[in-house]
N, C-alpha and C positions, 0 to 999 in steps of 0.2 A: 542356649539362646544366641542367635547370630546377630551381632551388631555391625556386621561389615557393610550393610547398606546405608548406614548413617552418613549423610553428606556433611562432613564437618565444615568445609569452607562455606557452604551455603548457609548453614545455621549460624556460623560465627560472623557472617556478613551482617545478619540482622541482630545478633546478640553477641557483640564483641567480647564481653566478659565471660560468656558461657551461658548455658541454658540447662534447665532440669526438666525432664518429662516425669510426671508423677501420676500414680494410680493407687487408689485405696480399695480394698475389699472390706465390706461392712456387714454387720448382722442384719441390716435393713437400710432403707433409703432415707430415714429421718434422723439427722444428727441430734435433734433434741431428745431422742430416746433410744437411739441405736449406737453401736460401738464399732470402732475400727478393729479388724482382725488380721489384716495384712497390709503392708506398705511396700510398694516397689517404686524405684526411681532410677532414671538413667541420666548421667551427667556428661555433657559435652563441654569441654573447656579448651582454650587456646594452648598450643604447645604440648598437648597430650594426644597422642595418636589414637589411643583406645578409649572408648567411652567407659566410664566407671558406673558400677551397678550397686544399688542399695536394695536389699531384698530381705524382708523380715516378717515372719508370722508374729502375731501379737495375742497374748492371752487376755481375753476380755473379762470384765467383772460379772458377766452373765453367761449362762450356758447357751451356746449357739443353737442347740436343739430346741431351746424354749423360745427362740425368736422367729422371725419370718421364715416360713418353710420355703416360700418362693425364692428368697435370696439364697438360702442354703443350697437349693437345687441348682442355682446358677453358678455359684463359685465353687461348690463342692468341698468347702473347708469344714471340717468336723471338729467336735470337741476333742477327740483323740489327737488330732493334728496340732492343736494349740496347747495341749497339755505339756507343761514344763517350759513353754515359751515365755520370754520376758513380757512384763506388763507394759502398758503404754507409757507410764511415767519413766520407764527406762529407755524405751525405743524413741520417743519423740525428741528428746535432746540430741540423740545420735542422728536422727533425720535432719534436724535443723543445723547441726554441725556440717553435715554432708551438703545441704542446700546453700547455707550461708545467706547471702542476699541476692543470689542469682534469680533471674526470671524463671517462672514455672509455666510449663505447658501441661494442660489436662484436658480430657475429653468430657464434655458436659461439666465444665469446671465448677458450676454452682454446687454440685454434690460433694466433690472432693474438698473444695474450699470450706463448705459448710461443716463437714466432719472435722477438718483441721481446726477451725475456729472453736467448735464445740469442745474438742479435746483440749485446746489451749485454755479455754475458760475453766474446764473441770480441774485441770492441773495447775491453774494460776501461773501459767508460763508467760514469758514475754512474746509478743507477736513480732515475727520477723518482717523486715521491710522488703517484701518480694512482690514484684508485679506478676500477675497471673494472666495467661493467654489461653483461649479455648480453641482446641483443634476442631471441635464440632462447629463453632461459630465461623471459623475461617473457611471450613468446608462449605458451609451454607452460602457464603458470599462468593465462593470460587467455583464450585460445581453446582450451579443453580438448577440443573435439570434432574437431579436425583429425587427419588421418592422417599428415601430413608437416609438419615445421616448417623445411624448407629455405627459403632466402631466396626463391627463385623461386616456390615454392608458396604461401608466406605473402603475397608480393606479389600473386599472382593472386587469392587469397582476399579480400584487402583492397582490391583494385582499384587497386593502385599500379602505375603504368607504369614498367617497367624499361628502361633504356637501356644497351646494351653490358654485359650481365651477365658477371660474372667479370673486369671491369676495376675497378681498386681504387676510384677516386673514385666511380664509379657505384654500386658495391655498398655503399660507405660511406653514400651518400645513402639507398639503399633500407633499410639497417639503421636509420638514423635515423627514416625515415618509418614503419617497422614499430613501432619503440619508441614513437613518437608516437601511432600508432593504438591501441596497447595502453593507453597512458595515458588516452586519450579513452574507451575502452571501460570501463576500470576506474572512471572518473569517472561514467559513466552507470549503472554498477551500484552506485554509492555505496560503493565499497570505501574502506577507511581511506586517508588521504592518503599514508601511508608504505608502502602495500602493494607498490609498485614496488620497494622495497628488497630484496625477495626475489630480485630479478634480479641483485643484486650478486655478482660472481664473485670478486673479490679486490682487494687494493691491490697495485700493482707493488712497493711497498716491503716486501710480505710475503716476497719472495724474498731470501734471504740470499746475497750474492755469494760468501761464503766456502764455502758448501755447494754452490754450483752447479758442476757439471762437465758437459762435453759428451761425455765418454768413457764407453763401455760397458765393464764388466768383461769379461775374456777369455772367460768361459764364455757370454757373451751376444752375442759378435761376430756370430753368424749372424743376429741380428735386423736388422743393417744390410742384409742381403740379403733376408730374408723380408718385412720390413715394406713396402718400396716396391711389392712385387709382391702384397702381401696374401695370401701363401701360407698355406694352412691348416696349423697347427702344434699341438703340445702343449707346454704349459708346466707345470712342477712348481712350485706356488706354496705358500708357507708361511703365507699369510694366509687370511682367510675361514673358513667353516665346515668345509671339506674340506681341512684343513691337509696340506701335503706330498703332495697327490694331483696326478696329471697331469690337465689339463683342456684340451679342444680349443678353440682360438680362431682368429679371423682377425685378424691384427695390422693396425692402422690407422695408428698414429703413435707416435713416441717423443718424449715431451713433458717439458720441465721443469715442475715444480710446486713450490709453496712447501714441501711436505713431502718433496720429493725427485723424481727423475726417474721417469716412469711409462711403461708400455706401455699405450696406449689401444687396446682390442681388442673385437671382437665375440665374446662368449662363445656358442659354438655350442649348448651344452646349454640355457641359459636364454633364448637369443635376445635378450640384453640387451647394451648397450655398457657396458663396465666399464673401470676404471683399475686397473692392477696395478703396484705399486711394484717397480721393478727390483731393489732390494736384497732383495726377498722371492721373486724368481724363482731357483730353484736350478738349473734345467736347461731347455733348449729342444731340441726335436727335431721333425723333420717327421712328419706322419702316415704311417702305412703306406698303401700303394696302396688296399687294401680300405677302410680308414677314410676316406681322402680321397674315394673314390667315393661312399661312404655319405653323408657330410656334404654333398657337392656336390649330390647328388640331393635331399636334404632341403631344402637352401637354395633350390633351384629350385622345389620344391613350396610352400615358404613364400612365395616371391616371387609365384607365380601366385595364391595364395590371398589376397594382399594383406596 
C-alpha cells in the first residue's frame, strides 16, 4: 500500500496533534446486530515522516457465512480468513492505544462510529474522547456537482488510485486522500480556514454509555429481519410533519446515535435517506403485495433515470 501521496503538512495544518483515518469491515450494516471483522487505520502525526498503519482481521462471534450475503460479496472476507485471528476484545484496546485521543476521519462516518460504539458497549470499554470527521460530508460540501459520493466514485473523480477496495486499511487510506483533496480544493477557492469543520460528525464522548442499548423493543423485533434484507416496509412514526402516519421505507441500518438508536432508511416518498429514532416508531409492518410491486417499479424507474 502506497502512502507516499499523503500530504502531511496540509493535514497537520488542520490537525496539529495528528489525525487518524479509520475504516471497518463488518458482517453487515447494522451495529445493533452485526459485528466488526476487519479494522484498518492510518495515522499521521507531527515529526514522523512515515504514516503508521493499523491492520487487523477480527474473529467475530458468528459465522460470516451466516450473515449478510451482500456484505460478504463486497468485502470478500471469509470464515477461513478470520480463523485463528484475535477476537475484538483483544483488538479493540490495541486500536484505541493506536488512536489515543487523535481526531478520526471516516467515510460515511455514521456506520464506522456506530459499530465502534456498539463494540464498546458489548465489551464495556471506556469511550475514547475523539472527534470524528466525515470525508463523505466534506466531499458533499466541496464537490457539489457530483452524482455520487461513494468512496470509489470520489476516488475516480479525484484520480486517486484505489487498491483492494473494501479492505479496511486500503479504504482508510482512500478516505484520508479524499479528505486531503477536499482541503486542497477549499484552499484554492479561498474558503475560510475553518470551513472543513462542517464535516465534523460527532465526538465519541457524545455517546452516553448509560443510555446505550443494543436491544430493540419487542414491537420492533421484526427490524432484525427486515433490515439486513432491506425489505420494503411501513413504519408508523411520531416525529416529523406527518406525526403518527405510516410511511413506506427501505431499511438500511440500525445505528446507535448520541440522541438514541435510529433506523437509517430510504424514505420512498421523498427519495431521501433519513434517520428515524427507534423510540418514535410505534409500529412496523410489511407492505402489501400491491404496494410492494408499485414501489419496486418506481425505484427501478428512478434508477434508470439516474
